[in-house]
VOGU-3710 file (C-alpha; in Angstrom, 3 decimals, decimal comma):
1> mttrkdieqv> 66,121/106,899/92,220  68,830/104,267/91,832  70,439/103,244/95,120  73,713/101,509/95,753  71,703/98,452/96,811  69,987/98,444/93,406  73,361/98,456/91,661  74,762/95,718/93,876  71,707/93,554/93,237  72,150/93,868/89,479
11> lwnacdsfrg> 75,825/93,023/89,805  75,062/89,879/91,797  72,405/88,886/89,256  75,089/89,262/86,600  77,333/86,986/88,630  74,631/84,318/88,435  74,929/84,460/84,641  78,539/83,305/84,974  78,666/81,069/88,052  79,565/77,498/87,252
21> kidssrykdy> 80,859/78,505/83,820  83,842/80,772/84,496  86,033/81,244/87,571  85,174/84,412/89,514  88,727/85,701/89,152  87,943/85,953/85,431  84,277/86,906/85,207  84,722/89,928/87,467  86,449/91,631/84,530  83,460/91,092/82,253
31> ilsmlfvkyl> 80,882/92,239/84,796  82,773/95,335/85,926  83,543/96,271/82,316  79,853/96,034/81,457  78,974/98,219/84,468  81,493/100,738/83,155  79,964/100,741/79,646  76,439/101,086/81,089  77,539/104,064/83,186  79,223/105,819/80,246
41> sdvskekree> 76,185/105,182/78,063  73,634/106,484/80,567  75,646/109,603/81,401  76,159/110,379/77,714  72,481/109,754/76,895  71,256/112,119/79,609  73,752/114,824/78,606  72,683/114,577/74,986  69,008/114,889/75,963  69,806/117,979/78,042
51> yikqyegdmr> 71,653/119,631/75,140  68,891/118,788/72,650  66,425/120,537/74,927  68,789/123,441/75,612  69,570/124,043/71,924  66,034/123,270/70,729  67,066/120,367/68,522  69,989/122,122/66,803  72,116/118,976/66,437  75,198/120,875/65,237
61> rveramsrer> 75,340/122,763/68,526  74,474/119,583/70,428  77,413/117,693/68,885  79,748/120,594/69,554  78,688/120,640/73,215  79,050/116,841/73,493  82,592/117,060/72,120  83,552/119,140/75,154  82,236/116,597/77,649  84,393/114,493/79,969
71> faidehstfd> 84,337/111,533/77,580  82,999/110,581/74,150  81,007/107,526/73,124  79,526/106,892/69,674  76,145/105,338/68,902  77,557/101,874/68,113  79,479/101,727/71,380  76,555/102,402/73,702  74,961/99,841/75,949  71,606/100,435/74,247
81> ylyenrndae> 73,102/99,459/70,868  74,609/96,296/72,353  71,335/95,417/74,053  69,410/95,834/70,814  71,857/93,358/69,222  71,874/90,905/72,139  70,523/88,102/69,927  73,138/88,671/67,216  75,273/85,608/66,498  78,365/87,840/66,674
91> igqkinvalr> 77,426/89,696/69,852  80,806/88,932/71,478  82,656/90,566/68,614  80,263/93,540/68,634  81,031/94,138/72,310  84,777/93,937/71,612  84,460/96,487/68,807  82,444/98,804/71,061  85,132/98,616/73,761  87,890/99,398/71,269
101> qiedhnsgkl> 85,961/102,395/69,988  85,491/103,701/73,537  89,264/103,450/73,997  89,947/105,191/70,679  87,580/108,076/71,417  89,047/108,563/74,910  92,672/107,608/74,402  93,953/110,190/76,861  92,009/108,672/79,757  91,066/105,113/78,793
111> rnvfraidfn> 93,800/103,906/76,444  94,202/100,112/76,582  91,795/99,809/79,512  89,940/96,916/77,815  92,926/95,255/76,164  92,871/92,262/78,544  89,130/91,701/78,015  87,788/89,473/75,226  84,015/89,028/75,131  84,527/86,674/72,208
121> sqvdfgepre> 86,829/84,310/74,101  86,179/80,658/73,402  88,424/79,748/76,334  86,169/81,569/78,813  82,764/81,227/77,165  82,976/77,944/75,294  81,170/77,253/72,032  79,315/80,116/70,247  75,872/78,987/71,393  76,900/78,937/75,065
131> knatlrnlle> 78,820/82,187/74,719  75,923/84,029/73,097  73,492/82,819/75,747  75,764/84,028/78,552  76,328/87,432/76,940  72,619/87,857/76,221  71,869/87,168/79,888  74,556/89,653/80,941  73,076/92,424/78,783  69,595/91,673/80,077
141> dfhdldlrps> 70,863/91,801/83,674  72,049/95,386/83,165  69,226/96,628/80,936  66,885/97,999/83,604  69,644/99,575/85,711  69,348/103,365/85,414  72,726/105,033/85,961  71,838/108,513/84,723  73,312/111,131/87,099  69,843/112,562/87,802
151> qlgssdiigd> 68,788/109,154/89,141  71,785/108,584/91,408  71,587/109,713/95,008  75,295/110,501/95,225  78,115/111,210/92,823  80,151/108,472/94,561  77,506/105,779/94,315  78,891/104,166/91,140  82,476/104,199/92,360  81,448/102,864/95,773
161> ayeymiamfa> 79,408/100,042/94,242  82,321/99,256/91,937  84,691/98,976/94,901  82,149/96,909/96,817  82,083/94,407/93,985  85,861/94,334/93,758  85,905/93,510/97,483  83,359/90,734/97,016  85,359/89,237/94,162  88,533/89,507/96,229
171> sdagkkggef> 86,861/87,574/99,033  85,658/84,915/96,614  89,002/84,703/94,841  90,855/83,661/98,003  94,607/84,069/97,836  94,493/85,735/94,421  92,041/88,291/95,780  94,648/89,789/98,069  96,754/90,646/95,043  94,446/93,360/93,814
181> ftpsqvselv> 92,459/94,596/96,793  93,262/95,982/100,243  90,342/95,857/102,714  88,681/99,252/103,054  89,344/99,592/106,784  93,070/98,940/106,348  93,186/101,467/103,496  91,430/104,013/105,719  93,993/103,470/108,471  96,985/103,742/106,135
191> aslveprend> 95,589/106,920/104,534  94,944/108,499/107,940  98,495/107,831/109,130  100,132/109,748/106,264  97,783/112,775/106,512  97,541/113,791/102,819  97,387/117,546/102,227  96,516/119,940/99,446  98,918/119,876/96,484  100,516/116,610/97,594
201> riydptcgsg> 101,611/114,066/95,029  100,321/110,692/96,246  101,879/107,457/94,987  101,189/103,730/95,325  103,833/101,583/93,561  101,721/98,408/93,848  98,314/100,015/93,475  96,131/97,004/92,612  92,612/98,245/91,896  93,433/101,659/93,378
211> glllkaykkv> 91,497/101,601/96,649  94,411/102,822/98,766  95,094/105,726/96,434  91,453/106,782/96,491  91,269/106,623/100,299  94,271/108,922/100,508  92,809/111,198/97,848  89,558/111,596/99,788  91,519/112,908/102,779  92,520/116,001/100,797
221> pggkaalygq> 90,022/118,895/100,979  88,557/119,580/97,560  90,528/116,722/96,018  93,422/119,063/95,252  96,077/116,367/94,939  97,699/114,356/92,149  97,514/110,541/92,092  100,178/108,230/90,700  100,402/104,459/90,733  101,892/101,420/89,076
231> elnaqtwalc> 100,485/97,909/88,722  102,078/94,841/87,135  98,967/92,812/86,275  97,297/94,166/83,121  93,771/93,179/84,155  94,158/94,736/87,600  95,666/97,855/86,008  92,481/98,127/83,919  90,333/97,773/87,050  92,319/100,573/88,675
241> tmnmflhgvd> 91,978/102,868/85,663  88,219/102,349/85,541  87,995/102,761/89,325  89,708/106,150/89,113  87,407/107,252/86,310  84,266/106,180/88,165  85,394/108,204/91,199  85,819/111,294/89,045  89,626/111,246/89,054  90,465/111,812/85,394
251> dariwqgdtl> 94,074/112,912/85,731  95,498/110,003/87,743  98,643/108,559/86,171  98,486/104,795/86,559  101,399/103,018/84,900  101,537/99,363/83,994  104,647/97,271/84,540  107,082/95,884/87,119  107,695/98,635/89,673  111,023/97,197/90,800
261> snpqniendd> 112,777/96,366/87,522  110,908/98,862/85,356  109,667/101,818/87,435  107,591/104,252/85,398  107,700/107,130/87,901  110,612/108,771/86,095  111,253/112,498/85,965  114,432/114,105/84,580  116,024/110,652/84,223  115,579/109,908/87,929
271> lmtfqvvvan> 112,811/108,606/90,141  109,929/111,030/90,586  109,389/111,906/94,239  106,143/112,216/96,185  104,994/113,802/99,422  102,845/110,755/100,255  103,478/107,082/99,503  101,025/104,333/100,496  101,218/100,655/99,613  100,248/97,091/100,358
281> ppfsldkwds> 102,799/95,204/98,237  102,621/91,431/97,730  103,917/89,778/100,882  107,423/88,287/100,634  107,451/88,221/96,830  109,699/85,442/95,531  112,129/86,152/92,665  111,468/89,891/92,884  114,866/90,525/91,280  114,291/88,468/88,119
291> gfladaeads> 113,856/91,605/86,003  117,406/92,719/86,861  119,255/89,459/86,221  119,511/89,749/82,447  122,376/92,207/82,992  124,010/90,237/85,810  127,161/88,190/85,385  126,970/84,498/86,199  129,173/83,073/88,945  131,355/79,982/88,603
301> kgkkkmsael> 128,269/77,787/88,934  126,428/79,673/86,211  124,053/81,331/88,664  123,163/85,030/88,403  122,800/87,104/91,531  121,271/90,512/92,202  123,590/93,322/93,249  123,050/96,994/94,055  125,038/98,009/90,955  122,410/96,491/88,652
311> dpyhrfncgv> 119,858/99,136/89,658  120,378/102,417/87,749  118,384/104,319/90,394  120,603/103,265/93,331  117,701/102,061/95,442  119,576/99,219/97,115  122,589/101,013/98,524  121,362/100,118/102,042  121,464/96,458/101,102  120,005/93,949/98,641
321> pptskgdyaf> 117,037/91,954/99,981  117,073/88,157/99,542  115,679/86,972/96,232  113,005/84,923/98,037  111,538/87,887/99,948  110,875/91,185/98,167  109,394/93,123/101,093  112,364/95,421/101,620  112,856/95,798/97,866  109,502/97,597/97,765
331> vlhmlssldd> 110,321/99,570/100,927  113,613/100,787/99,459  111,924/101,728/96,180  109,319/103,729/98,062  111,885/105,499/100,218  113,793/106,445/97,075  110,517/107,857/95,707  109,776/109,883/98,855  110,184/113,656/98,978  113,250/114,583/101,053
341> qngrmavvlp> 111,647/117,572/102,746  108,166/116,414/103,696  107,762/112,801/102,642  105,376/110,537/104,583  104,964/106,865/103,856  102,942/103,961/105,268  103,296/100,415/103,981  101,578/97,155/104,949  104,025/94,274/105,420  104,281/90,810/107,025
351> hgvlfrgase> 105,779/90,648/110,531  108,876/88,893/109,203  110,338/92,246/108,136  110,603/93,161/111,828  112,972/90,400/112,874  114,411/88,411/109,939  118,194/88,470/109,826  120,926/88,441/107,166  120,574/91,205/104,549  117,116/92,185/105,822
361> gqirrrlvem> 118,555/92,730/109,282  121,244/94,995/107,833  118,691/97,014/105,879  116,448/97,334/108,943  119,349/98,575/111,057  120,339/101,139/108,436  116,806/102,522/108,155  116,617/103,001/111,932  120,070/104,606/112,020  119,049/107,000/109,234
371> rlldaviglp> 116,055/108,100/111,377  113,628/107,152/108,630  111,420/104,722/110,581  108,760/106,566/112,561  106,377/103,855/113,783  105,652/100,119/113,799  101,985/99,153/114,132  100,877/95,572/114,673  97,484/94,666/113,171  95,046/91,869/114,066
381> anlfygtgip> 95,280/88,556/112,255  92,925/87,595/109,419  92,241/91,081/108,071  93,319/90,375/104,499  91,921/88,304/101,664  93,858/85,143/101,014  95,997/85,122/104,156  95,219/84,776/107,836  98,633/85,891/109,023  98,822/89,132/111,000
391> acilvfrknr> 100,445/92,076/109,262  102,020/95,305/110,396  102,232/98,852/109,100  105,598/100,593/108,946  105,433/104,381/108,891  108,420/106,294/107,521  109,114/110,013/107,377  111,868/111,927/105,666  113,646/114,825/107,377  112,977/113,486/110,895
401> irddvlfida> 114,811/115,072/113,804  113,988/112,486/116,468  115,535/109,024/116,496  112,979/107,108/118,583  110,369/104,742/117,132  106,750/104,380/118,235  105,453/100,819/118,638  101,708/100,104/118,703  100,213/96,667/119,297  96,641/96,729/117,987
411> sgegnfekgk> 96,424/92,985/117,483  94,790/91,974/120,753  91,205/91,223/121,754  89,047/94,325/121,842  90,966/96,051/119,040  88,864/94,560/116,228  85,566/92,887/115,454  85,584/89,177/114,793  83,940/88,318/111,495  82,721/85,015/110,123
421> nqnilrdsdi> 85,464/84,773/107,498  87,524/87,858/108,199  88,239/90,138/111,113  87,290/93,799/110,767  88,812/97,044/112,005  85,994/99,255/113,290  86,026/103,044/113,041  86,778/103,203/116,761  89,741/100,836/116,334  91,160/102,969/113,526
431> arivnayrar> 90,664/106,146/115,564  92,471/104,649/118,560  95,502/103,696/116,454  95,645/107,079/114,691  95,251/108,988/117,965  97,998/106,917/119,599  100,268/107,573/116,618  99,712/111,318/116,808  99,968/111,517/120,605  103,155/109,432/120,610
441> envdkfshva> 102,820/108,382/124,228  103,354/105,238/126,258  100,011/103,495/126,843  99,976/100,355/128,956  99,679/97,210/126,820  99,102/99,262/123,655  101,925/101,630/122,724  105,526/102,408/123,592  108,016/105,018/122,406  111,328/103,160/122,108
451> sfeeirendf> 114,570/105,143/122,197  117,332/104,490/119,707  119,415/102,987/122,524  116,612/100,584/123,437  116,326/99,418/119,832  120,095/99,057/119,544  120,131/96,951/122,722  117,649/94,658/120,998  120,088/94,379/118,078  117,625/96,318/115,871
461> nlnipryvdt> 115,044/93,573/116,175  111,691/95,363/115,866  109,447/92,519/116,973  106,609/94,334/118,724  106,388/92,179/121,924  109,934/93,294/122,762  108,612/96,822/123,226  104,900/96,544/124,077  104,151/94,141/126,932  100,645/92,769/126,471
471> feeeelvdid> 101,007/89,949/128,999  97,934/89,623/131,187  98,623/88,302/134,693  96,271/85,588/135,823  94,162/86,326/138,866  95,347/84,734/142,125  93,481/81,567/142,984  91,719/81,486/146,362  92,607/77,953/147,566  90,083/78,000/150,408
481> evkhniasie> 87,294/78,922/148,005  88,359/76,169/145,601  88,303/73,608/148,455  84,848/74,768/149,481  83,573/74,472/145,890  85,004/70,966/145,525  83,369/69,886/148,799  80,003/71,269/147,636  80,272/69,468/144,299  81,184/66,192/146,016
491> aelaevqaqm> 78,193/66,516/148,373  75,846/67,144/145,444  77,323/64,179/143,572  76,833/61,884/146,582  73,199/62,991/146,878  72,573/62,337/143,174  74,194/58,884/143,404  72,041/57,986/146,442  68,882/59,096/144,600  69,894/57,067/141,567
501> kryleelgl> 70,408/53,984/143,789  66,885/54,344/145,228  65,370/54,555/141,734  67,201/51,423/140,645  65,991/49,508/143,748  62,395/50,553/143,050  62,762/49,195/139,514  64,222/45,942/140,859  67,484/46,479/139,080
//
């Protein structure tokens, strides 16, 4: 049997074929693409063998049965074919051709998924001799890995190993890593807060490699939910598409493009709406409005400025966020994409959204007044790849009757596990936050239900310490005990000094 550990070991061996030659932010695409091809090849090979046995070698019936399978792959696109040609001088081009053929045969599910990958790239691989050696090593790394379904202990093992590797690359990639991956524990927390249900449409407008969407999807019994997402970066979009496929989600609609200036979730000429929205958008994105400015009029100084009228979907009627910080631009897009009757939304954001002024302060006030904000949850610092700053989760709900807001401060000691490079939310930490959110009660030094009047008195500043007091009083000092301790220490010191003097006299010093 092939275990997840076996797969991870092969993947790390493949990394060794690239280390020192290509930056990890680039070679992850080659390694994960090769894992994908190996998986498709092994599944197809085992299915074909089963049909040959079932139909007693009648290849016409075998091919007919194979045509009805989940995906199609021809002989010259298989991993085995590529491995047999690993010493070919044009092996990079052969791999590219195989990838294109996989796309062509599965255009409904895998169209353009390899378009950002070039196994023949001189920029990444160098001269032909070096390139061929690297690709030969890569094919040899994967050769003995058996990914046939009958040899896998779980149907999720490939998808889980794939996500594990994405996480490892995100950690290695530093700041860039945070752009395409949300730590699993944070995704679990976000998914739990929105409580996905059967027949929900679940949406992530900045979906990265798709981990958040999949966490939410797994909360739905029987997987009876529809997944939608959008991702700007073409390579990360490809990772997400493959990630969905490896987790058995064939009907996810993952769009590629700028969610703010070119949203793809359009239905009947308006934004499509969803029962569940989850997201971890890029923190404080600068120049988020650049995609709108082509239609803007320049002022007297020749400068173009974003205005609510430039958005055909009227997402910024509550206010236009500053061009240097796109946090509320994503929030307003998501709220516009949220179902009016039963919409639930949780989004990871930097703490600045809780207290920054100017247009952000106006937007924040309007969202509270409209009874959309349900909870503010402070997270521990150093949870995310590429940034040590603490983040928060804002939970929104449509069609709310109450006007209070729940504040939870989960950032303190005891609410997380300290890691060597990153802090970690444990299952117990996640459960405590989720239980506090559902109970909606005041818990000393952890949670507080703030009335609308209380928030208004704070001028709609949502900074968590204003509502959850986590101050720990210092214990009273017993002066008499301190004096006694000092006297004891002084007596011991005098005795040591006297002993030292005797030793020096004995030595004649």
